[in-house]
N, C-alpha and C positions, 0 to 999 in steps of 0.2 A: 432624935428627930423633932425638929419644931413645927409646927402648924399655922400657920397666921390666918388671920380673919379675913384676909382678905381671897385666900384658898377655900376656906370656910363659904362663903360666899361666892364666890365664883364656882363653889361646887352646888350649892342650894339652890343657884340658878339654873345650873345644867338639868337635877333633876327633875324639878318643878317645869321646866321647857320638855323636857321625857316625858313627864306623867301628864302633860298634854296634848302632845303633836304626837305620839304615839296610839292614843284612842282615835284619835280625830282620822288618821291613817288607813284604821281598820276601819270606821265607816265607811269612808271612801272607799276603802277596797272593794265592798260588797257595791256599792254604787258602779264602779268600774266592770267589778261582775256581772253586774246586772245588763251594763248597755253590751258586754261581750256576747250575755244569752240572746239578748233580741237582736244583736247581728245578725247570730245563728240561728234564729227563730227557733230554740232550747229552751224550755223550761226543766225544771229539777222532777217532772212527771214523765215528762218524756224520754228526760235519760233513764229512768229509775227502767222505766216500761222497756227500754231499748235494752238493758241491764239483764233484766227479766226473762228475756225474751231470748236472749243469746247463749244465757249463762242456765235457762231452763232450771231459774231457783228464786227465792221469794228476799227481796230487800228488806233487809232490818235498819239501814242508814243510809243517808246519802249526804255531801256536800261538794258545792261548786270552790272551783278557787282558779285560780290564775298563775299559770308557770310562766312566768315573764309575764309575756302579751297573749300567751294562748291559753283558751279556756277548757279544763277540765272539770268533768263530775266524776267524781271519786264515789261510788255505788258497794258497800257490802252487801252481797246476796248469800246467802245459805242454801248451796247446793246439795241435797242430800246430807251427812251429819258433816259436811266443811265448810267453814265462813268463803266465802270468795272477793278481792278486789276487781270490780269490776271499772278499769275504766274510758268514761265514756268525752270522747273529743267533740266540738266543737256540729262536727259533721255527722256526729251520730256514731261512728264508728266505737267499735267495745273491745277491749283489750281485758283478756284475765290475767288475774295469777293470785295460788294462796294466801289470805288474807292473815296477816301474824299483828301479834299484839305486840302494847309498849313493852308489858312487863313479858318475861317467859311464865310466871305464875297464871298471868289471866288466861282461861279458857273462852278465847273469843268465840270458839264456835258453841260451846254449850249455853252462851249467851245469846248468839244468833237462835239457838233450836227454842230456846224458851221463847223469845220473842217472835219469832214465829209461831210457837203455839196459842201467844195471847193473840196476836192477830187473827187466826183461821178461829178460834174461840168467838174473836168479838166480831168475825164477817165484815175487818173492816181488813183495808193493806194500808201501806203506809203512804200510796199515792191518793187516799183518799183522807186520811189526816190532811196532808199537805192542803186539796179544795176544800178542807174546811176550813183551815186558816185562812189560805187567800180570799175565799169571798167573804168570810166575815169581815176579813181587811181593807180588802181593795188591794192589796201590796202583793210582793212575788217572795216564795221561796230560795232562801240560798243555804237551806241545810234541812235536814230532819233523819229522826232517827224514833227508831221504836223500843221502849223501856217495857221491863218487866210488866206495868200494871199501866201504861197512859203510851202516847207519843209526844216529842218534842218536837218543835217546828220553828227556826229561825226564820223570820220572814221581814223583808224594809220597807218600812210604811213611813211616807214622808222622809225620805234620805236617814230615817233612824233604824237598824237594828234591835229588831225586838224578837225578845222568845215568846212562844207560844205553850202553851200543856193541854194537850186534845187527850178527855177521857174517851172508853173503848165505846163508846155511843155515838159520839162523831162532835160530841160536844166543846167547844171551846172554851176551856175554864179559867184558865189563867193568862195574864200575860206580864214580861217585865225587859225592863231594858237589859239589853243584852251589856254586860260591863263592858267585857271586852269587843265591843265594837260600838259602843259609844261617843258620839263627839261629844268633847265636852262644851258645858254652857260658856257664855261669853259673859265675863263680870261688868 
């Protein structure tokens, strides 16, 4: 098999194009999600509250996404000793199913229980971490999760998706650009 320089050059151009456009599309995706959230008058915190009310559980993570043009907010909530996936639509309607991890060895129920234990010990639910970041940044949250020792909140600030770490006291401790959702800088 012979490989010509023109073929390598074309491949390099295509690869560069994909590296530039995919992150830009992801950053634009969060702006589209925010637009749909604004139209529905639905925030990540309101979706979490609806999911917790319906499931009678404690939310450990949430993220907004578009399924085609339909806004869905996926909330994982610990109910008893089971982690449930609560799907909140733009109207605030909640449907539930048992959550499943990507890896069969991943015990999402135990991780959710550890997260709830941390939140109860800190007396700080996921919605308070979101509130702390939104107040600190003047942005809007599109994703949040509770880890064993802290919270991570992704927030759109001035058309950029940024990840923030919030400690157990509610202090916004760190920020970094979300590499998966960062629009590339123009040369």
